[in-house]
C-alpha angles and dihedrals in degrees: 000000000000092000090071094062126084118246092258092048090050090050090055092048092056098040096094099034128103117241093252089054091051091050090049091053091047091050093049092048091047091050091053092051092045090051088052091051090050091048089054089050089051091052090049090050091049090053096039095120093054093043092051089068090065104022119058114221092015094167092053093051095046090050089048090052092048093048093049092049089053092047091051091057094042090052094048091045093052096042093051097041112069092199094057126082121212109251116242092244091056091047088054090048092053090049090051096256129126119355 
């Protein structure tokens, strides 16, 4: 994973790559991290009853977490795919609007 390299090591990794290769690496890394966020959301949802004892409005916060994880991937997908347009709901999310 790219995240495990220092900034200078990452710079060297990308030095000889074409821009589309760099974007492909970024997309695959982003997808892995987004999948991890969604797996965390699933675990939270599975333990919602126990969490609600300690965390007020548990359902609201888990839904918020799930939605933001989805928006992260949608945004990355659209920004790295020239043929995709960012949906209005994701544009609002980026601008700090509706979640």
